[in-house]
N, C-alpha and C positions, 0 to 999 in steps of 0.2 A: 474174269468174271464169268459166271455161268449164265445160262438162259438168255433172256432178252438183252440184258445189259452187255454181256460179252459180245454178242453178234452185232449189236448196235454200234459198238465202238471198234470193230475190227479194222475198219479203214484207217482210223486214227492210229491204231497200234501198228498196222502195216506201214504207215508213213514213217513212224518212228524207227521201224526196222530198216526201211529203205535208207534212212540217214546213216545207218551203220552197215552199209551193204557188204563190206568185207567180212564182218563178223557173221552176218546172216548167211553169206555164201559158205563160210566154213562150217556152220552148223548143218546146212542142207547137204553138203558134200559128205559129212560124217554119216548122216542118215542113209545116204545112198550106199556108202561103203559097207556099213554094218548090214544093211538089207541084203547086199550081194554076198557077203561072207556067210550070212545065216541060211539063205535059201538058193544061192546060185545066181549066175549072171543072166539067165534067160528071162526076159520080161514077161513072156507068155506063161512060163512055168512058176514064176515067183511074183505073186500079186502084190506083196509088200514092196518089193523093189520097183515094180511098175508104178505104184502110188508115189513112192519117194522120188523116182525119176521124173514123173510129171510135176510133182510139187517143186522140184528144183527148176524145171523148165518154166513153170508158171512165174517163178521169181527171177527169171532172166539169167540163170546160171548158164554160162556157155556150154554148148553140147559137148565139146571135146573135154572140158573139165569134168563133166558128169561121167563120160565114158572112161576117163582115167580112174575115177573113183570106183567105178564098177570093176575095173581090172585089178585095182588094189584089193578090193573085197574078195575077188575070186583067186587071188594069189598070182595073177599074171604079172603084176607089178608089185614091188616092195611097198608095204604100208604099215601103219600102226594098228595094233590089235585093240580096238575100242571095246569096252564092256558096257552093257546096258544096266543101269542102276536106277531104281526108283526110290526116292525118299518121301516119307510121309511126315506131315507136320501140321501145325496150327498157326493161324494168324490171330491177331487180337480179336476178341469176341468169340473165340472158339470156332472160327471158320476153318474147315478142313482144307488141306493143301496136298496135292500130289505133284511131285517135282521129278520129272523124267529126265535122265541125264545119259550121256555117252562120254565115257572117260577112259583114259589110259593110266589113271592114277586114282584109285578109289579113296585113298586117304586124303589127298588134296581136295577132291571134290566134296567129300563129306565135311571137311573142315570149313570150306567156303560156304556151303549151304547152311551149316549150323551157325556160323558166325553171322551170316546175313539175316537169318531168322531172328537171332537173339538181338541184334542191333535194331531191329524194327518191331520189337514187341511180340515176336512169335516164338515158337519152340519146335524142336524136332521131336517126332513121335516114334514109338516103337513100330516095327513092321507089322502090318495088319490092323493098325489102330484106326486108319481112315479109309484104306483102300476098298473095304467092303461097301462103302458109300458111292462107289463109282463103277461104271461098266464101259468097256471099249466099244465105240461105235464109229461108223463112217459119217462124216458131216460134209455136206455140200451147200454152198451159198450161191444163190442166183439173184439177180436184181428183182426188186418188188414189181417192176414194170412188166415182168413176164406174166401172162395170163395163168391163173390158178388151174383152170380146167386143163389147159394145154400141158402144164407142168405135171399134173397128176397122170394124164394119159401117157406121157413120156416116161415117167419114172416108176410108177407103181409096178408095172410088169417087170421092170428091171431090178426090183428089189427094195424100193423105198418103203420104209416102215411108217414114216410120218412126215408131213409137210406142215411147217409152222410159219405164220406171218410174224416176223420179229422186227417190223419197222421198215427199214430201207431194203431189206432182203427177205427172200424165202429161205428157211433153213430146212434142208432135207436130211432126214436121219435114215441110216441104213445099217444093216449088219456089216461087220468088217469085211466079210467075203463078198459083199455086193457093191462096195463103193465104186470099183472100177466099172462095173456094168452100168450103174447109174450115170457115172461120168461119161461113158461112151454114148449112152442114149442122148444125153444133153448135147455133147459135141456133134453127134450125127445130125441133130436138128438145128445146129448152129445157135444154141442157147448159150449166152455168155455165162461162164462160171467164174465167180470171184474168189472162191476158196474151195478146196477139196482135200480132205486129209482124214486120217484115223486119229481119234482123240478119245480121252476118257471123259465121259459125261456123268454128272452126279445123278443118282437115282432119286434124291430129294434135296431140297435147297433150304438155306437159312436166309430169311428176309433181312435186308439191311435198310434202316430208316434214318440213319444219321450221316450227314454229308461228311463230317470230319472223319468218322470211322471208315467210310468208303474211300476217301482220299488216301488214308493210311494203307488200306488194303491194296489199292491200285499201285501205290508207290512201291510197296513190298514186292508185288508181282513183277513190276518193271525192273527192280534191282535184281531179283532172281533171274529174270529173263536175260539180263545183261551178262551173267556169268557165262564164260566160254563153254563150260561143259553142260549147261542146262539147255535142254531141247524144247521143253514145254512145261508150263505150270497150269494146273487146273485147280479150281476151287469149287465149293458148293454154296456160294453166296448167290443171292438174287436181289436186284435193286430195281425199283420202279423207274420208268423212263424219265419222269420229272426229276428224280434224284440224280440220275446220270447227267441230265442237262445242267443241273446246278454244279456238278463237279467239273464238267467241261467249261462252263462259263467262269468258274472260279479258279 
């Protein structure tokens, strides 16, 4: 989910991921390996690798496991050559989907994504059909208990573009190149960070008002997330807080 709904439920989704820790670790290690292959193994010179390295550490991936992934990416150790592929599609109700994958077999991944969408009332779209509705941003989440003024003083000079109150957390939006600067400012002030990553955010959203349709969308996203090659699923839906409460209760 995008907007308020996604960030209000991120703890729930993280809990679900923790229950499948082995699969989560495998996805994070892939991201580290690809970042190192693309931009080199120096964290200071490769901000994408630095982001993925920290993301893996935030999720308790062992340091030696991450370091081996970096070496596979730079060619110091033998590894699989993963390809970055983004699929575009629609869920029921015309909700746009961006499905970001890392794969060593494009045909397999394409087949799995297409089959999953079809089984759950969605469809695969042509390249460019929905991607224009999204832009890449850095997103940082910190607890809502952090003082807003303090948060602004810490992050605006570091590159924060916007700070939003989305219920249990503050959502800080940055340009991709400023994500690490904002994270460093927060870490330096010992402000707890619940989430920090590069992601695709919708430039506009489609309001959802039906509990049943929202449940179907969330289920589709969960099933896509569970595919080994899928790294992230983004959509352009927006649901009110009371509707999300109904879904969680039901």
